[in-house]
N, C-alpha and C positions, 0 to 999 in steps of 0.2 A: 492549781493543778494544771499541768501541761499535758494535753492529749493530742499526740501526733499519730495520724493514720499510718499504718504499716507501709503504705506506698508513698508516703510523703518523705521529704528529705530536708534536713536542717544542717546548715554548715556548722562545724564545730566552733566557728568564730562568730556565730550569731548569738544574740541574747534573747531568750524567751523567759519571761518572768510573770508569774501569777496565773490567772485563769485564761488559758490559751487553748484553742481547738484548731487543728489543721486538718483539712480534708484530704482525700486521696489525690495523689499527684501534685500536691502543693510543694513548693520549693522556697526555702528561705536562704538567701545567699549571704556571703561574708559580711560581717559587721552590721547586719540589719538588727534592729531592736523591736521586739514585740512585747509591749508592756501591758499586761493584764492585771497589774497589782491593785488598781483602783476601779476595775470594771472588766467585764469579759471581752475578749477578742475572739471572734468567730470567723475563720477563714475557710472558704469553700474549696472545691476540688479544682485542680489544674490552675492554681494561682501561683504566680511567681512574684516574690517580694525580693527586689534586687538590693545590691550593696548599699549600705548606709541609709536605708529607708528607716523611718521611725513610724511605728503603728502603735498608738497609745489610746486605751480606753479611759473613760472618766467615770466617776461615781454615777452620774445621771445620763451619760452618753456612752453606751457600749460601742464597740467597733464591730460591724458586720460587713464582711466582704463576700460577695457571691462567688459564682464559679467563673473560670476562664478570665481572670482579671490579671492585668500586669500592674504592679506597683513599682514604678521606676526608681532608679537610684536617687538618693538624697531627697526622696519624697517624704512628706509629713502628713500622715492620716491620723487625725486627733478627734476621737469621739464621733466618727462619721459612719454613714451607711453607704455602701457601694454595691450596686446591683450587678447582675451578670454581664460579662463581656465588656467591661469598661477598661479603657486604656488610660493609665495615669503616667504621664511622662516624667522625665527627670526634673526634680526640684519643685514639683507641684505641691500645693498645700490644700488640705481639706480640713475645715475647722469644725468644732463641736456642733452637733445638731444638723449638719449638712447631709444631703443625700444626692448621690450621683446616679442618675437613671440608667437603665440597661442600655448598653451599646454607646454610651457617651464617651467623649474623649476630653481629657484635660491635658493640653499640650504643655511643652516645657515652661516651667516657672509660672504656670497659671494658678489661680486661687479660686476655690469654692468657699465663699464666705460663710461665717457662722449662721446657723438656722436658715440656710438657703437650700433650695431644691432645684437641681438641674434636670430638665426634662429628658426622657430617653432619647438617645441619638444625637444629643446636642454636642457640638464641638466648641470648646473654649480655646481660642487661638493662643499662640505663644505669648506669655506675659500678660494676658488679659485676666480680668476678675469677673466672676459670676456671683451675683448677689440678688437676694430676694426670693420670694416663694409665690409664683415660679421665678426662677433666676433670670435676670436680664444680664447681658454681656456688656462690659465696659473696657475700653482701651485704657492703657496706662495713663494717658493724658486727660482722662475724663473725671478728674477728682471731684468736682462739684456735683456732677450728675450721679456719681457713685455714692457720694456722701448723703445725698437726698434719700437713697434707698438704705444704705448701710447703717445710718444712725438709728433707724427703727428696728434693727435686728438684735440689739442688746448684746453687743460684743463683750463689754466689761462684766455684765451680769452673768452671761453664759460661760465665759472663759475664766473669770476671776472671782465670780460671786460677789461683786461689789456694784454700787451705783456709778453711773457715769459721773466723772468729776472727782472721784476718789483719788487722793494723791498717790503718786508712784511709791512714795515711802510706805504708805499703808498697804498698797497692793503687794509690794515685794516682801513686806513683813509677813503677810498672810501666805504668800507663795513659798517663802523660806520655811515656814512652819509645815506647810503641806508636804513639801518634798524632803523633809528631814527624815531621820532614821525611823523605821517602823517601831512602834511602842512595844511590840511583843518580844 
């Protein structure tokens, strides 16, 4: 069920599918995709979802976006919670189980890793990764330091429902079945 507030606007070129709620003054621009087919997507008031953004809920991770949030173009919000007045720049990615605190900023191509919590008011610089609960910030070249935190966040279990070390062949077989046609 798609529930769009009378003061919200959705481009005729956007895709809204499944359990979607848009608050007053929300705007969904061209070619944005809001996918609530596997869980609810709740978007507050005065939120702008820009071109080519993907907002996708999951069975065990709904998407909740507060008020006065910018979801930039080519952004990926997947099973995340975003509090009020958050700025999400072009190409940022928020993974399942993550939470962006009020007034935080995820700058261009930054990442909020799975099951990580970004404290209110935190700025994730361009291209950096925030990981952990509470999230620490890692520059792109800090792979070893990031991995020490990231490996404990259970990315394969949270995103794919498998144990670490499961083969790509098995993971993609499961994903292919998951994203196949609806059985109804």
